[in-house]
N, CA, C and O atoms as a GROMACS GRO file, in nm:
protein
  356
    1MET      N    1   0.041  -0.140  -0.034
    1MET     CA    2   0.031  -0.031  -0.012
    1MET      C    3   0.134   0.129  -0.027
    1MET      O    4   0.253   0.150  -0.005
    2THR      N    5   0.048   0.199  -0.063
    2THR     CA    6   0.133   0.349  -0.080
    2THR      C    7   0.130   0.418   0.013
    2THR      O    8   0.013   0.453   0.026
    3ARG      N    9   0.208   0.475   0.112
    3ARG     CA   10   0.210   0.568   0.221
    3ARG      C   11   0.184   0.700   0.224
    3ARG      O   12   0.291   0.759   0.242
    4MET      N   13   0.099   0.769   0.216
    4MET     CA   14   0.031   0.915   0.161
    4MET      C   15   0.062   1.015   0.268
    4MET      O   16   0.029   0.999   0.385
    5VAL      N   17   0.143   1.144   0.212
    5VAL     CA   18   0.160   1.287   0.297
    5VAL      C   19   0.073   1.388   0.287
    5VAL      O   20   0.077   1.450   0.180
    6ASN      N   21   0.000   1.422   0.360
    6ASN     CA   22  -0.018   1.584   0.331
    6ASN      C   23   0.125   1.689   0.235
    6ASN      O   24   0.202   1.772   0.282
    7CYS      N   25   0.118   1.665   0.166
    7CYS     CA   26   0.221   1.753   0.085
    7CYS      C   27   0.196   1.894   0.140
    7CYS      O   28   0.086   1.948   0.153
    8VAL      N   29   0.346   1.955   0.179
    8VAL     CA   30   0.361   2.091   0.202
    8VAL      C   31   0.380   2.174   0.051
    8VAL      O   32   0.352   2.293   0.033
    9LEU      N   33   0.423   2.096  -0.030
    9LEU     CA   34   0.461   2.199  -0.171
    9LEU      C   35   0.318   2.208  -0.241
    9LEU      O   36   0.261   2.308  -0.284
   10LEU      N   37   0.272   2.061  -0.240
   10LEU     CA   38   0.183   2.060  -0.328
   10LEU      C   39  -0.009   2.086  -0.282
   10LEU      O   40  -0.112   2.083  -0.349
   11LYS      N   41   0.011   2.102  -0.179
   11LYS     CA   42  -0.086   2.175  -0.086
   11LYS      C   43  -0.216   2.008  -0.092
   11LYS      O   44  -0.336   2.031  -0.110
   12LYS      N   45  -0.168   1.865  -0.076
   12LYS     CA   46  -0.305   1.839  -0.105
   12LYS      C   47  -0.218   1.670  -0.042
   12LYS      O   48  -0.097   1.674  -0.024
   13GLU      N   49  -0.272   1.578  -0.023
   13GLU     CA   50  -0.222   1.434  -0.035
   13GLU      C   51  -0.186   1.390  -0.079
   13GLU      O   52  -0.224   1.412  -0.194
   14ALA      N   53  -0.083   1.285  -0.075
   14ALA     CA   54  -0.051   1.263  -0.228
   14ALA      C   55   0.098   1.177  -0.215
   14ALA      O   56   0.187   1.236  -0.153
   15PRO      N   57   0.127   1.044  -0.269
   15PRO     CA   58   0.216   0.892  -0.241
   15PRO      C   59   0.321   1.017  -0.193
   15PRO      O   60   0.350   1.118  -0.256
   16GLY      N   61   0.373   0.968  -0.040
   16GLY     CA   62   0.535   0.976   0.005
   16GLY      C   63   0.624   0.887  -0.060
   16GLY      O   64   0.619   0.792  -0.139
   17LEU      N   65   0.737   0.977   0.028
   17LEU     CA   66   0.837   0.908  -0.075
   17LEU      C   67   0.882   0.760  -0.011
   17LEU      O   68   0.828   0.700   0.082
   18ASP      N   69   0.968   0.729  -0.069
   18ASP     CA   70   0.965   0.552   0.002
   18ASP      C   71   1.042   0.536   0.110
   18ASP      O   72   1.021   0.450   0.195
   19LYS      N   73   1.202   0.678   0.113
   19LYS     CA   74   1.276   0.652   0.217
   19LYS      C   75   1.312   0.804   0.247
   19LYS      O   76   1.281   0.890   0.165
   20ALA      N   77   1.380   0.838   0.372
   20ALA     CA   78   1.441   0.969   0.330
   20ALA      C   79   1.488   0.972   0.244
   20ALA      O   80   1.538   0.868   0.200
   21PRO      N   81   1.501   1.120   0.159
   21PRO     CA   82   1.627   1.114   0.076
   21PRO      C   83   1.748   1.247   0.075
   21PRO      O   84   1.829   1.296  -0.004
   22TYR      N   85   1.702   1.265   0.212
   22TYR     CA   86   1.870   1.344   0.269
   22TYR      C   87   1.840   1.311   0.426
   22TYR      O   88   1.733   1.280   0.479
   23GLY      N   89   1.988   1.329   0.491
   23GLY     CA   90   2.043   1.293   0.518
   23GLY      C   91   1.968   1.392   0.757
   23GLY      O   92   1.946   1.512   0.745
   24GLY      N   93   1.962   1.378   0.799
   24GLY     CA   94   1.951   1.414   0.946
   24GLY      C   95   1.777   1.459   0.953
   24GLY      O   96   1.696   1.386   0.896
   25GLU      N   97   1.738   1.559   1.014
   25GLU     CA   98   1.638   1.620   1.047
   25GLU      C   99   1.571   1.703   0.931
   25GLU      O  100   1.452   1.736   0.924
   26LEU      N  101   1.660   1.726   0.853
   26LEU     CA  102   1.590   1.791   0.757
   26LEU      C  103   1.547   1.645   0.611
   26LEU      O  104   1.456   1.680   0.536
   27GLY      N  105   1.596   1.529   0.587
   27GLY     CA  106   1.529   1.437   0.562
   27GLY      C  107   1.449   1.386   0.575
   27GLY      O  108   1.396   1.328   0.480
   28LYS      N  109   1.381   1.378   0.738
   28LYS     CA  110   1.326   1.361   0.835
   28LYS      C  111   1.172   1.454   0.784
   28LYS      O  112   1.068   1.434   0.722
   29ARG      N  113   1.236   1.546   0.848
   29ARG     CA  114   1.085   1.654   0.741
   29ARG      C  115   1.075   1.636   0.618
   29ARG      O  116   0.955   1.620   0.596
   30ILE      N  117   1.144   1.630   0.508
   30ILE     CA  118   1.130   1.597   0.378
   30ILE      C  119   0.978   1.464   0.348
   30ILE      O  120   0.872   1.454   0.287
   31PHE      N  121   1.073   1.380   0.446
   31PHE     CA  122   1.017   1.204   0.480
   31PHE      C  123   0.860   1.242   0.488
   31PHE      O  124   0.789   1.244   0.388
   32GLU      N  125   0.827   1.264   0.587
   32GLU     CA  126   0.744   1.317   0.597
   32GLU      C  127   0.625   1.440   0.565
   32GLU      O  128   0.514   1.464   0.612
   33ASN      N  129   0.684   1.483   0.493
   33ASN     CA  130   0.556   1.630   0.443
   33ASN      C  131   0.615   1.633   0.291
   33ASN      O  132   0.564   1.738   0.251
   34VAL      N  133   0.673   1.595   0.207
   34VAL     CA  134   0.676   1.590   0.075
   34VAL      C  135   0.666   1.476   0.050
   34VAL      O  136   0.705   1.372   0.104
   35SER      N  137   0.598   1.505  -0.056
   35SER     CA  138   0.544   1.371  -0.174
   35SER      C  139   0.660   1.370  -0.296
   35SER      O  140   0.748   1.449  -0.329
   36LYS      N  141   0.622   1.262  -0.336
   36LYS     CA  142   0.757   1.224  -0.422
   36LYS      C  143   0.722   1.341  -0.567
   36LYS      O  144   0.832   1.368  -0.617
   37GLU      N  145   0.635   1.397  -0.625
   37GLU     CA  146   0.583   1.449  -0.674
   37GLU      C  147   0.712   1.547  -0.679
   37GLU      O  148   0.819   1.553  -0.740
   38ALA      N  149   0.613   1.647  -0.543
   38ALA     CA  150   0.737   1.779  -0.530
   38ALA      C  151   0.842   1.718  -0.484
   38ALA      O  152   0.932   1.800  -0.463
   39TRP      N  153   0.874   1.605  -0.457
   39TRP     CA  154   1.088   1.598  -0.448
   39TRP      C  155   1.109   1.549  -0.622
   39TRP      O  156   1.215   1.510  -0.671
   40GLN      N  157   1.023   1.558  -0.668
   40GLN     CA  158   1.055   1.483  -0.860
   40GLN      C  159   1.091   1.688  -0.918
   40GLN      O  160   1.167   1.736  -1.001
   41MET      N  161   1.004   1.740  -0.834
   41MET     CA  162   1.020   1.900  -0.861
   41MET      C  163   1.140   1.985  -0.882
   41MET      O  164   1.180   2.056  -0.975
   42TRP      N  165   1.206   1.935  -0.700
   42TRP     CA  166   1.319   1.986  -0.639
   42TRP      C  167   1.441   1.952  -0.726
   42TRP      O  168   1.539   2.023  -0.750
   43VAL      N  169   1.406   1.795  -0.778
   43VAL     CA  170   1.543   1.754  -0.837
   43VAL      C  171   1.552   1.843  -0.949
   43VAL      O  172   1.656   1.908  -0.955
   44ARG      N  173   1.424   1.871  -1.087
   44ARG     CA  174   1.452   1.950  -1.171
   44ARG      C  175   1.486   2.066  -1.134
   44ARG      O  176   1.547   2.120  -1.226
   45HIS      N  177   1.477   2.135  -1.038
   45HIS     CA  178   1.518   2.254  -1.019
   45HIS      C  179   1.602   2.300  -0.918
   45HIS      O  180   1.610   2.418  -0.883
   46GLN      N  181   1.687   2.176  -0.855
   46GLN     CA  182   1.812   2.128  -0.811
   46GLN      C  183   1.974   2.110  -0.946
   46GLN      O  184   2.097   2.124  -0.943
   47VAL      N  185   1.882   2.078  -1.030
   47VAL     CA  186   1.965   1.993  -1.178
   47VAL      C  187   2.009   2.168  -1.251
   47VAL      O  188   2.120   2.222  -1.255
   48MET      N  189   1.910   2.206  -1.287
   48MET     CA  190   1.911   2.381  -1.316
   48MET      C  191   2.012   2.460  -1.266
   48MET      O  192   2.100   2.516  -1.330
   49LEU      N  193   1.983   2.462  -1.078
   49LEU     CA  194   2.078   2.518  -1.032
   49LEU      C  195   2.219   2.487  -1.053
   49LEU      O  196   2.306   2.548  -1.115
   50LEU      N  197   2.222   2.366  -0.980
   50LEU     CA  198   2.328   2.300  -1.039
   50LEU      C  199   2.462   2.375  -1.186
   50LEU      O  200   2.580   2.409  -1.188
   51ASN      N  201   2.355   2.370  -1.279
   51ASN     CA  202   2.387   2.382  -1.383
   51ASN      C  203   2.437   2.560  -1.463
   51ASN      O  204   2.523   2.581  -1.549
   52GLU      N  205   2.343   2.663  -1.390
   52GLU     CA  206   2.342   2.805  -1.411
   52GLU      C  207   2.454   2.846  -1.306
   52GLU      O  208   2.530   2.942  -1.314
   53TYR      N  209   2.448   2.754  -1.210
   53TYR     CA  210   2.541   2.876  -1.096
   53TYR      C  211   2.690   2.743  -1.114
   53TYR      O  212   2.787   2.762  -1.041
   54ARG      N  213   2.692   2.673  -1.169
   54ARG     CA  214   2.842   2.590  -1.160
   54ARG      C  215   2.875   2.549  -1.022
   54ARG      O  216   2.972   2.592  -0.959
   55LEU      N  217   2.765   2.441  -0.971
   55LEU     CA  218   2.743   2.411  -0.872
   55LEU      C  219   2.850   2.301  -0.870
   55LEU      O  220   2.900   2.271  -0.979
   56THR      N  221   2.893   2.231  -0.748
   56THR     CA  222   2.923   2.063  -0.782
   56THR      C  223   2.850   2.069  -0.578
   56THR      O  224   2.850   2.165  -0.501
   57PRO      N  225   2.794   1.900  -0.552
   57PRO     CA  226   2.799   1.913  -0.458
   57PRO      C  227   2.899   1.829  -0.369
   57PRO      O  228   2.863   1.814  -0.253
   58VAL      N  229   2.991   1.787  -0.396
   58VAL     CA  230   3.121   1.725  -0.328
   58VAL      C  231   3.160   1.909  -0.248
   58VAL      O  232   3.182   1.905  -0.127
   59GLU      N  233   3.164   2.046  -0.311
   59GLU     CA  234   3.262   2.137  -0.269
   59GLU      C  235   3.114   2.155  -0.135
   59GLU      O  236   2.996   2.144  -0.169
   60PRO      N  237   3.164   2.185   0.026
   60PRO     CA  238   3.092   2.212   0.117
   60PRO      C  239   3.032   2.361   0.130
   60PRO      O  240   2.979   2.408   0.231
   61ALA      N  241   3.048   2.415   0.025
   61ALA     CA  242   2.942   2.588  -0.008
   61ALA      C  243   2.855   2.548  -0.059
   61ALA      O  244   2.740   2.581  -0.032
   62HIS      N  245   2.876   2.498  -0.114
   62HIS     CA  246   2.816   2.462  -0.248
   62HIS      C  247   2.717   2.354  -0.202
   62HIS      O  248   2.602   2.386  -0.233
   63ARG      N  249   2.728   2.211  -0.123
   63ARG     CA  250   2.630   2.176  -0.048
   63ARG      C  251   2.502   2.236   0.032
   63ARG      O  252   2.381   2.227   0.014
   64LYS      N  253   2.594   2.309   0.142
   64LYS     CA  254   2.501   2.408   0.194
   64LYS      C  255   2.424   2.509   0.098
   64LYS      O  256   2.310   2.549   0.122
   65ARG      N  257   2.477   2.536   0.018
   65ARG     CA  258   2.371   2.639  -0.077
   65ARG      C  259   2.261   2.555  -0.093
   65ARG      O  260   2.177   2.574  -0.006
   66LEU      N  261   2.231   2.462  -0.181
   66LEU     CA  262   2.204   2.330  -0.226
   66LEU      C  263   2.073   2.286  -0.109
   66LEU      O  264   1.953   2.262  -0.118
   67GLU      N  265   2.164   2.290  -0.011
   67GLU     CA  266   2.072   2.250   0.125
   67GLU      C  267   1.961   2.376   0.154
   67GLU      O  268   1.841   2.349   0.158
   68TYR      N  269   2.003   2.498   0.173
   68TYR     CA  270   1.938   2.640   0.140
   68TYR      C  271   1.818   2.631   0.073
   68TYR      O  272   1.700   2.642   0.106
   69GLU      N  273   1.889   2.603  -0.051
   69GLU     CA  274   1.816   2.616  -0.149
   69GLU      C  275   1.664   2.557  -0.176
   69GLU      O  276   1.561   2.600  -0.229
   70MET      N  277   1.718   2.400  -0.088
   70MET     CA  278   1.593   2.311  -0.120
   70MET      C  279   1.511   2.339   0.002
   70MET      O  280   1.390   2.317  -0.004
   71GLU      N  281   1.571   2.390   0.125
   71GLU     CA  282   1.474   2.434   0.271
   71GLU      C  283   1.338   2.578   0.217
   71GLU      O  284   1.234   2.616   0.270
   72LYS      N  285   1.411   2.618   0.092
   72LYS     CA  286   1.355   2.673   0.044
   72LYS      C  287   1.210   2.710   0.004
   72LYS      O  288   1.106   2.767   0.037
   73PHE      N  289   1.304   2.603  -0.137
   73PHE     CA  290   1.141   2.574  -0.182
   73PHE      C  291   1.047   2.458  -0.164
   73PHE      O  292   0.974   2.417  -0.254
   74LEU      N  293   1.053   2.410  -0.046
   74LEU     CA  294   1.007   2.268  -0.028
   74LEU      C  295   0.933   2.345   0.062
   74LEU      O  296   0.812   2.337   0.043
   75PHE      N  297   0.976   2.430   0.172
   75PHE     CA  298   0.928   2.492   0.231
   75PHE      C  299   0.958   2.636   0.334
   75PHE      O  300   0.945   2.665   0.453
   76GLY      N  301   1.005   2.700   0.210
   76GLY     CA  302   0.968   2.832   0.246
   76GLY      C  303   0.892   2.852   0.109
   76GLY      O  304   0.814   2.778   0.049
   77GLU      N  305   0.952   3.005   0.076
   77GLU     CA  306   0.829   3.129  -0.055
   77GLU      C  307   0.905   3.068  -0.173
   77GLU      O  308   0.881   3.125  -0.280
   78GLY      N  309   0.995   2.959  -0.178
   78GLY     CA  310   1.027   2.908  -0.254
   78GLY      C  311   1.150   2.936  -0.341
   78GLY      O  312   1.200   3.043  -0.306
   79SER      N  313   1.229   2.867  -0.462
   79SER     CA  314   1.406   2.875  -0.460
   79SER      C  315   1.322   2.938  -0.600
   79SER      O  316   1.233   2.897  -0.674
   80GLU      N  317   1.428   3.092  -0.586
   80GLU     CA  318   1.403   3.155  -0.752
   80GLU      C  319   1.501   3.103  -0.872
   80GLU      O  320   1.599   3.046  -0.824
   81LYS      N  321   1.502   3.107  -1.032
   81LYS     CA  322   1.584   3.057  -1.116
   81LYS      C  323   1.636   3.185  -1.077
   81LYS      O  324   1.580   3.272  -1.009
   82PRO      N  325   1.821   3.188  -1.157
   82PRO     CA  326   1.907   3.285  -1.219
   82PRO      C  327   1.800   3.426  -1.268
   82PRO      O  328   1.683   3.420  -1.306
   83LYS      N  329   1.865   3.517  -1.256
   83LYS     CA  330   1.825   3.593  -1.327
   83LYS      C  331   1.806   3.562  -1.552
   83LYS      O  332   1.733   3.599  -1.644
   84GLU      N  333   1.960   3.452  -1.523
   84GLU     CA  334   2.029   3.509  -1.660
   84GLU      C  335   1.908   3.368  -1.695
   84GLU      O  336   1.834   3.379  -1.792
   85PHE      N  337   1.904   3.283  -1.635
   85PHE     CA  338   1.820   3.193  -1.731
   85PHE      C  339   1.747   3.176  -1.751
   85PHE      O  340   1.639   3.207  -1.701
   86VAL      N  341   1.786   3.096  -1.868
   86VAL     CA  342   1.612   3.078  -2.021
   86VAL      C  343   1.649   2.955  -1.986
   86VAL      O  344   1.749   2.889  -1.954
   87ALA      N  345   1.474   2.942  -2.010
   87ALA     CA  346   1.492   2.781  -2.014
   87ALA      C  347   1.422   2.699  -2.138
   87ALA      O  348   1.314   2.739  -2.181
   88PRO      N  349   1.474   2.606  -2.182
   88PRO     CA  350   1.486   2.507  -2.262
   88PRO      C  351   1.425   2.516  -2.366
   88PRO      O  352   1.320   2.484  -2.310
   89LYS      N  353   1.391   2.533  -2.480
   89LYS     CA  354   1.241   2.468  -2.608
   89LYS      C  355   1.244   2.330  -2.636
   89LYS      O  356   1.159   2.280  -2.711
   0.00000   0.00000   0.00000
């Protein structure tokens, strides 16, 4: 049976993640409050951030920036796209 969550991003009940996608308290919070669909939305946004800002997850400062943007995207006011970003056609 599919585990359901009240997704904070989609503002509705939706299928939840199978496991915590991130470590620590943030990962637990994501697992309990974010749906699979919302997580995939974040993953797509994260890829755009990685590419546009030339971030690499192995750099501690870059990881911290991505974590900050993830919290904003999922639980806050949202994560903005870079001003220079042009969506592919």
